[in-house]
matplotlib code that plots the C-alpha trace (Angstrom):
import matplotlib.pyplot as plt

x = [160.5, 158.7, 157.5, 155.3, 155.2, 152.8, 153.5, 157.2, 158.5, 159.1, 158.5, 157.8, 157.4, 160.8, 162.5, 160.8, 161.9, 165.5, 165.2, 163.8, 166.4, 169.2, 167.8, 168.1, 164.4, 162.8, 161.3, 158.5, 158.0, 154.8, 154.1, 152.8, 154.1, 155.2, 157.7, 159.3, 162.7, 162.6, 161.3, 164.1, 166.7, 165.2, 165.2, 168.9, 169.4, 167.6, 169.9, 172.9, 171.7, 171.4, 168.0, 167.9, 166.0, 164.0, 161.3, 159.0, 155.3, 153.8, 150.1, 147.8, 145.5, 143.1, 141.8, 141.2, 139.6, 142.4, 143.3, 142.7, 145.4, 147.8, 147.3, 148.0, 151.2, 152.4, 151.8, 153.6, 156.6, 158.4, 156.0, 154.0, 154.0, 154.7, 154.1, 151.9, 152.6, 149.7, 151.2, 150.0, 147.9, 147.0, 146.1, 144.1, 144.2, 140.5, 137.6, 134.4, 132.8, 135.7, 136.0, 134.0, 132.5, 135.2, 137.9, 136.1, 135.9, 139.5, 140.8, 138.6, 139.7, 143.3, 143.2, 140.4, 139.2, 142.6, 144.0, 140.7, 140.2, 143.9, 143.6, 140.4, 142.4, 145.5, 143.8, 142.7, 146.1, 147.8, 145.4, 146.1, 149.8, 149.6, 149.4, 150.8, 150.7, 149.1, 150.6, 148.4, 149.2, 146.4, 147.0, 146.2, 143.7, 142.0, 141.3, 139.7, 138.5, 141.1, 140.7, 141.3, 141.3, 137.6, 137.9, 141.4, 140.3, 137.2, 139.3, 141.7, 138.9, 137.4, 140.7, 140.6, 137.2, 138.0, 141.4, 140.5, 137.6, 139.9, 142.3, 139.6, 138.1, 141.3, 143.6, 143.2, 144.4, 147.7, 146.8, 148.2, 147.6, 149.8, 148.1, 150.8, 149.5, 151.8, 151.5, 153.8, 156.6, 159.1, 157.7, 156.5, 152.8, 151.8, 153.5, 151.2, 148.0, 145.0, 144.1, 140.9, 140.0, 142.0, 145.4, 148.5, 149.1, 152.7, 154.0, 156.0, 153.8, 155.5, 154.0, 155.9, 159.0, 159.4, 158.2, 160.0, 162.8, 161.6, 164.4, 163.5, 159.9, 160.8, 162.8, 159.8, 157.5, 159.7, 160.3, 156.5, 156.0, 158.6, 157.0, 153.5, 152.3, 148.6, 149.4, 152.4, 152.2, 154.9, 155.6, 156.4, 154.4, 151.4, 150.7, 149.4, 146.2, 145.5, 145.4, 143.5, 140.9, 140.6, 140.3, 139.1, 137.1, 135.6, 139.1, 140.3, 137.5, 138.4, 142.1, 141.3, 139.6, 142.8, 145.5, 147.1, 146.0, 149.1]
y = [162.5, 160.6, 157.2, 154.7, 151.2, 148.5, 144.9, 145.6, 142.3, 140.7, 141.0, 144.3, 146.1, 145.1, 145.7, 149.1, 150.2, 149.4, 151.3, 154.4, 154.1, 154.3, 157.7, 159.0, 159.2, 158.5, 155.0, 153.7, 149.9, 148.1, 144.3, 141.8, 142.1, 138.4, 139.6, 142.3, 140.6, 140.8, 144.4, 145.5, 143.9, 145.5, 148.9, 148.5, 147.6, 150.7, 152.8, 151.0, 151.7, 155.4, 156.2, 159.5, 157.6, 154.4, 153.2, 150.2, 150.2, 146.6, 146.0, 143.1, 144.2, 141.3, 143.2, 146.8, 148.0, 150.5, 151.8, 155.4, 154.9, 153.3, 156.1, 158.8, 156.9, 156.6, 160.3, 161.3, 159.0, 161.6, 164.6, 164.0, 161.6, 162.4, 158.9, 156.1, 152.9, 150.5, 147.2, 144.7, 141.9, 138.3, 135.9, 132.7, 129.3, 128.2, 127.9, 129.9, 126.7, 126.1, 129.8, 130.0, 133.3, 133.7, 133.6, 136.1, 138.5, 138.0, 138.7, 141.7, 143.1, 142.9, 143.6, 146.2, 147.6, 148.2, 150.3, 152.2, 153.0, 154.0, 156.3, 157.8, 158.6, 160.0, 162.0, 165.0, 165.2, 165.2, 167.9, 170.1, 169.6, 170.7, 167.4, 163.9, 160.6, 157.2, 154.2, 151.1, 147.5, 146.1, 143.2, 142.2, 140.1, 143.4, 143.6, 140.3, 137.2, 134.6, 130.9, 130.3, 134.1, 134.9, 137.2, 138.4, 139.5, 141.1, 143.2, 144.3, 145.3, 147.4, 149.2, 150.6, 152.1, 153.6, 155.1, 156.4, 158.2, 159.5, 160.8, 162.5, 164.2, 165.5, 166.1, 169.9, 169.7, 168.1, 164.5, 161.9, 158.2, 155.6, 152.2, 149.5, 146.6, 143.5, 140.4, 137.6, 138.8, 136.6, 137.1, 134.8, 135.7, 132.1, 130.7, 132.8, 132.5, 130.9, 127.4, 125.4, 125.6, 128.8, 127.1, 128.4, 127.3, 126.9, 126.4, 128.5, 128.5, 128.3, 131.7, 133.3, 131.3, 132.3, 135.9, 139.2, 139.5, 141.6, 144.1, 144.9, 145.2, 147.6, 149.8, 150.1, 150.9, 153.5, 155.2, 155.4, 156.8, 159.4, 160.4, 160.3, 158.0, 157.1, 153.3, 151.1, 147.5, 145.3, 141.9, 140.2, 138.8, 138.1, 141.8, 141.4, 140.1, 143.7, 144.9, 141.8, 142.5, 146.1, 145.5, 141.9, 141.0, 137.8, 136.5, 137.4, 135.4, 132.3, 132.7, 133.1, 129.7, 128.1, 129.8, 127.6, 129.3, 128.4]
z = [140.8, 143.6, 142.3, 144.0, 142.6, 143.8, 143.1, 143.3, 144.8, 141.4, 137.7, 136.0, 139.3, 140.6, 137.2, 136.8, 140.3, 139.4, 136.1, 137.8, 140.5, 138.0, 137.0, 140.6, 141.6, 145.0, 144.9, 147.2, 147.0, 148.0, 148.1, 150.6, 154.2, 153.9, 151.3, 153.6, 153.4, 149.6, 149.7, 152.0, 149.8, 146.7, 148.6, 149.2, 145.5, 144.5, 146.6, 145.2, 141.7, 142.4, 143.8, 145.7, 148.4, 148.7, 151.2, 151.6, 152.4, 152.6, 152.0, 151.1, 148.3, 148.8, 151.8, 150.8, 154.0, 154.8, 151.3, 152.5, 155.1, 152.6, 150.1, 152.8, 154.0, 150.4, 149.8, 152.9, 152.3, 150.1, 150.6, 147.5, 144.5, 140.8, 139.4, 140.9, 139.0, 139.9, 139.0, 141.7, 140.4, 140.3, 137.5, 137.2, 135.4, 135.7, 133.3, 133.9, 135.3, 137.7, 138.9, 142.1, 143.4, 146.1, 143.5, 141.3, 144.3, 145.2, 141.7, 141.3, 144.7, 143.7, 140.0, 139.8, 143.0, 144.6, 141.7, 141.2, 144.8, 145.3, 142.3, 143.9, 147.0, 145.3, 142.5, 144.6, 146.2, 142.8, 141.5, 144.5, 144.0, 140.4, 138.6, 138.4, 136.5, 137.0, 135.2, 135.4, 134.4, 132.2, 129.8, 126.2, 128.0, 128.6, 124.8, 124.3, 126.3, 126.8, 127.9, 131.6, 132.4, 132.8, 135.8, 135.1, 131.7, 133.1, 135.6, 132.9, 130.6, 133.4, 134.1, 130.6, 131.2, 134.5, 133.8, 130.3, 132.0, 134.8, 132.1, 130.1, 133.1, 134.6, 131.6, 131.9, 135.5, 134.4, 135.2, 132.9, 132.6, 131.0, 130.4, 130.5, 128.4, 128.6, 126.4, 127.4, 129.7, 131.5, 135.0, 137.8, 137.3, 136.4, 139.5, 141.7, 139.5, 141.2, 140.1, 140.8, 144.5, 144.9, 145.2, 143.5, 139.9, 140.9, 137.3, 135.0, 131.9, 128.5, 127.5, 130.4, 130.1, 126.5, 126.9, 126.6, 129.2, 132.1, 131.9, 128.3, 129.4, 132.1, 129.7, 127.4, 130.3, 131.9, 128.6, 128.0, 131.5, 130.9, 127.6, 129.2, 126.5, 126.7, 126.3, 125.8, 124.4, 125.9, 124.5, 121.2, 118.3, 120.5, 120.5, 116.9, 118.5, 119.7, 116.1, 114.9, 117.5, 116.4, 112.7, 112.4, 115.6, 114.1, 113.2, 116.7, 118.2, 116.1, 117.0, 120.6, 120.7, 119.3, 121.3, 123.9, 127.2, 129.1]

ax = plt.figure().add_subplot(projection="3d")
ax.plot(x, y, z, "-o")
ax.set_aspect("equal")
plt.show()
């Protein structure tokens, strides 16, 4: 298979790339151009692990002016794509009052508009080729509002609406969608999260430090993609909140006010 992974310079994207590489697929890695050295090292690691081929395609999703060009380059890297794993994202650590409009727009550009507009570009190519699959990183914060995540949570909520619709409309044309819903996974997401004033949070929050190891998360994600599951929940006991929200929304709201947001 030809697999494109965005946000592949660390965390679940990197671990997922290695997991797919072990199964001999073609892997295309995308992250910031400032991380090219890391990407090239990860490309070599993919080849070492058994990837049939591996390539890098840097891009900054905070400026989505040339997404059409990016999609075309990605499609042509291996002459078509079977799986597009839209994993790039950024979080925040600010209250509603402390989240300025510029931060709202930046988070929405990276976490919502980038995956949505990329899917819009890739979808007709997949249909013409006979089908394909999108995997999209959402979050349990896409199920309920969470302190210090107002825009992040909004973007993740919105991804469900868009990609569930895409799936419903194109299912008969062999298009599949897997929504990857992490809880707390041991990644660097809190280090790069935006704090008040748009500066990096720069701290490993306890939730991430004590989260599910990223290699275990990648195994669950890749297995779900292979099985074309509609959704995969990835985490530990915090995933109970998804079911509490579904069956006891009032209780979920009360618990949400008490959860330590870090």
